[in-house]
DRENFI-768786 format. One record per residue (C-alpha): residue number from 0; residue in one letter; x, y, z. Coordinates in nm, 2 decimals. Example, Ala and Ser with C-alpha at 12.3 -4.5 7.8 and 13.67 -1.06 7.14 Angstrom:
node resi 0	resn A	X 1.23	Y -0.45	Z 0.78
node resi 1	resn S	X 1.37	Y -0.11	Z 0.71
# end
This chain:
node resi 0	resn X	X 10.37	Y 6.79	Z 10.93
node resi 1	resn X	X 10.08	Y 6.56	Z 10.90
node resi 2	resn X	X 10.12	Y 6.24	Z 11.10
node resi 3	resn X	X 9.96	Y 5.94	Z 10.93
node resi 4	resn X	X 9.86	Y 5.63	Z 11.12
node resi 5	resn X	X 9.75	Y 5.31	Z 10.95
node resi 6	resn X	X 9.44	Y 5.14	Z 11.08
node resi 7	resn X	X 9.34	Y 4.78	Z 11.04
node resi 8	resn X	X 9.01	Y 4.69	Z 10.89
node resi 9	resn X	X 8.91	Y 4.51	Z 11.20
node resi 10	resn X	X 8.96	Y 4.82	Z 11.41
node resi 11	resn X	X 8.74	Y 5.03	Z 11.18
node resi 12	resn X	X 8.46	Y 4.78	Z 11.20
node resi 13	resn X	X 8.47	Y 4.75	Z 11.58
node resi 14	resn X	X 8.40	Y 5.12	Z 11.61
node resi 15	resn X	X 8.03	Y 5.20	Z 11.62
node resi 16	resn X	X 7.91	Y 5.55	Z 11.61
node resi 17	resn X	X 7.59	Y 5.56	Z 11.80
node resi 18	resn X	X 7.61	Y 5.92	Z 11.92
node resi 19	resn X	X 7.61	Y 6.20	Z 11.65
node resi 20	resn X	X 7.82	Y 6.43	Z 11.87
node resi 21	resn X	X 8.10	Y 6.17	Z 11.91
node resi 22	resn X	X 8.40	Y 6.20	Z 11.70
node resi 23	resn X	X 8.71	Y 6.00	Z 11.62
node resi 24	resn X	X 8.93	Y 6.27	Z 11.78
node resi 25	resn X	X 8.96	Y 6.34	Z 12.14
node resi 26	resn X	X 8.99	Y 6.68	Z 12.28
node resi 27	resn X	X 9.36	Y 6.62	Z 12.34
node resi 28	resn X	X 9.41	Y 6.54	Z 11.98
node resi 29	resn X	X 9.22	Y 6.86	Z 11.88
node resi 30	resn X	X 9.47	Y 7.08	Z 12.09
node resi 31	resn X	X 9.75	Y 6.91	Z 11.92
node resi 32	resn X	X 9.60	Y 6.98	Z 11.57
node resi 33	resn X	X 9.59	Y 7.35	Z 11.66
node resi 34	resn X	X 9.94	Y 7.35	Z 11.78
node resi 35	resn X	X 10.07	Y 7.18	Z 11.47
node resi 36	resn X	X 9.90	Y 7.40	Z 11.20
node resi 37	resn X	X 10.12	Y 7.44	Z 10.91
node resi 38	resn X	X 10.17	Y 7.76	Z 10.72
node resi 39	resn X	X 10.12	Y 7.79	Z 10.35
node resi 40	resn X	X 10.48	Y 7.84	Z 10.31
node resi 41	resn X	X 10.55	Y 7.51	Z 10.48
node resi 42	resn X	X 10.32	Y 7.33	Z 10.26
node resi 43	resn X	X 10.48	Y 7.48	Z 9.94
node resi 44	resn X	X 10.82	Y 7.38	Z 10.07
node resi 45	resn X	X 10.69	Y 7.02	Z 10.12
node resi 46	resn X	X 10.60	Y 7.02	Z 9.75
node resi 47	resn X	X 10.96	Y 7.03	Z 9.67
node resi 48	resn X	X 10.97	Y 6.65	Z 9.76
node resi 49	resn X	X 10.68	Y 6.57	Z 9.53
node resi 50	resn X	X 10.78	Y 6.76	Z 9.22
node resi 51	resn X	X 11.08	Y 6.61	Z 9.03
node resi 52	resn X	X 11.40	Y 6.82	Z 9.01
node resi 53	resn X	X 11.38	Y 6.84	Z 8.63
node resi 54	resn X	X 11.03	Y 6.99	Z 8.64
node resi 55	resn X	X 11.12	Y 7.23	Z 8.92
node resi 56	resn X	X 11.42	Y 7.34	Z 8.71
node resi 57	resn X	X 11.20	Y 7.39	Z 8.41
node resi 58	resn X	X 10.94	Y 7.59	Z 8.62
node resi 59	resn X	X 11.22	Y 7.80	Z 8.78
node resi 60	resn X	X 11.37	Y 7.89	Z 8.44
node resi 61	resn X	X 11.03	Y 7.98	Z 8.29
node resi 62	resn X	X 10.95	Y 8.21	Z 8.60
node resi 63	resn X	X 11.30	Y 8.36	Z 8.57
node resi 64	resn X	X 11.26	Y 8.44	Z 8.21
node resi 65	resn X	X 10.91	Y 8.59	Z 8.26
node resi 66	resn X	X 11.06	Y 8.81	Z 8.54
node resi 67	resn X	X 11.35	Y 8.92	Z 8.33
node resi 68	resn X	X 11.11	Y 9.01	Z 8.03
node resi 69	resn X	X 10.90	Y 9.21	Z 8.27
node resi 70	resn X	X 11.19	Y 9.39	Z 8.43
node resi 71	resn X	X 11.33	Y 9.48	Z 8.09
node resi 72	resn X	X 10.98	Y 9.59	Z 7.97
node resi 73	resn X	X 10.93	Y 9.81	Z 8.27
node resi 74	resn X	X 11.28	Y 9.96	Z 8.23
node resi 75	resn X	X 11.20	Y 10.03	Z 7.86
node resi 76	resn X	X 10.88	Y 10.19	Z 7.95
node resi 77	resn X	X 11.04	Y 10.40	Z 8.22
node resi 78	resn X	X 11.31	Y 10.53	Z 7.98
node resi 79	resn X	X 11.05	Y 10.60	Z 7.71
node resi 80	resn X	X 10.84	Y 10.80	Z 7.96
node resi 81	resn X	X 11.15	Y 10.99	Z 8.06
node resi 82	resn X	X 11.25	Y 11.08	Z 7.70
node resi 83	resn X	X 10.88	Y 11.19	Z 7.61
node resi 84	resn X	X 10.84	Y 11.41	Z 7.91
node resi 85	resn X	X 11.18	Y 11.58	Z 7.89
node resi 86	resn X	X 11.12	Y 11.63	Z 7.51
node resi 87	resn X	X 10.78	Y 11.79	Z 7.58
node resi 88	resn X	X 10.93	Y 12.01	Z 7.84
node resi 89	resn X	X 11.21	Y 12.13	Z 7.62
node resi 90	resn X	X 11.01	Y 12.16	Z 7.29
node resi 91	resn X	X 10.65	Y 12.20	Z 7.36
node resi 92	resn X	X 10.65	Y 12.42	Z 7.67
node resi 93	resn X	X 10.83	Y 12.71	Z 7.52
node resi 94	resn X	X 10.61	Y 12.69	Z 7.22
node resi 95	resn X	X 10.30	Y 12.69	Z 7.43
node resi 96	resn X	X 10.43	Y 13.00	Z 7.63
node resi 97	resn X	X 10.51	Y 13.19	Z 7.31
node resi 98	resn X	X 10.16	Y 13.11	Z 7.16
node resi 99	resn X	X 9.99	Y 13.24	Z 7.48
node resi 100	resn X	X 10.21	Y 13.55	Z 7.47
node resi 101	resn X	X 10.11	Y 13.61	Z 7.11
node resi 102	resn X	X 9.75	Y 13.57	Z 7.20
node resi 103	resn X	X 9.79	Y 13.82	Z 7.47
node resi 104	resn X	X 9.93	Y 14.06	Z 7.23
node resi 105	resn X	X 9.64	Y 14.01	Z 6.98
node resi 106	resn X	X 9.39	Y 14.08	Z 7.27
node resi 107	resn X	X 9.59	Y 14.39	Z 7.37
node resi 108	resn X	X 9.57	Y 14.52	Z 7.00
node resi 109	resn X	X 9.20	Y 14.46	Z 6.99
node resi 110	resn X	X 9.15	Y 14.65	Z 7.31
node resi 111	resn X	X 9.36	Y 14.94	Z 7.17
node resi 112	resn X	X 9.15	Y 14.95	Z 6.85
node resi 113	resn X	X 8.82	Y 14.94	Z 7.04
node resi 114	resn X	X 8.95	Y 15.22	Z 7.27
node resi 115	resn X	X 9.06	Y 15.43	Z 6.97
node resi 116	resn X	X 8.73	Y 15.38	Z 6.79
node resi 117	resn X	X 8.54	Y 15.47	Z 7.10
node resi 118	resn X	X 8.74	Y 15.79	Z 7.15
node resi 119	resn X	X 8.70	Y 15.89	Z 6.79
node resi 120	resn X	X 8.32	Y 15.84	Z 6.83
node resi 121	resn X	X 8.33	Y 16.05	Z 7.14
node resi 122	resn X	X 8.52	Y 16.34	Z 6.96
node resi 123	resn X	X 8.26	Y 16.33	Z 6.68
node resi 124	resn X	X 7.97	Y 16.36	Z 6.91
node resi 125	resn X	X 8.13	Y 16.63	Z 7.13
node resi 126	resn X	X 8.23	Y 16.85	Z 6.83
node resi 127	resn X	X 7.88	Y 16.85	Z 6.70
node resi 128	resn X	X 7.84	Y 16.93	Z 6.32
node resi 129	resn X	X 8.17	Y 16.97	Z 6.14
node resi 130	resn X	X 8.15	Y 17.19	Z 5.82
node resi 131	resn X	X 8.29	Y 17.03	Z 5.51
node resi 132	resn X	X 8.65	Y 17.10	Z 5.46
node resi 133	resn X	X 8.76	Y 17.12	Z 5.82
# end
């Protein structure tokens, strides 16, 4: 904690600062200050004495309600994400697999037609001139 010491006006007027390097604190007091450094948590706890109980209660209630709203919002988003992903896996994934399979069949039929057309052209070229009626 901070140690406060009251100084009289006469004492302050008697001190003269002639040297710029001189300070009010001695080296022993500097060492004590280093040993007595307060953490931020200690300072926040000390604010408890300054802020009235009614105001602390109001702030606590507001923070609690914000936390509860956030918690329920995150839970809702998580549940929604679960429903959407499982629905997509159960409904959309089989549809995509079937469409891909159908696309593969279409490509296979095109290859069959191209190969049959190519074989017919080869037969025509190999047989030469065919007389009418044969």
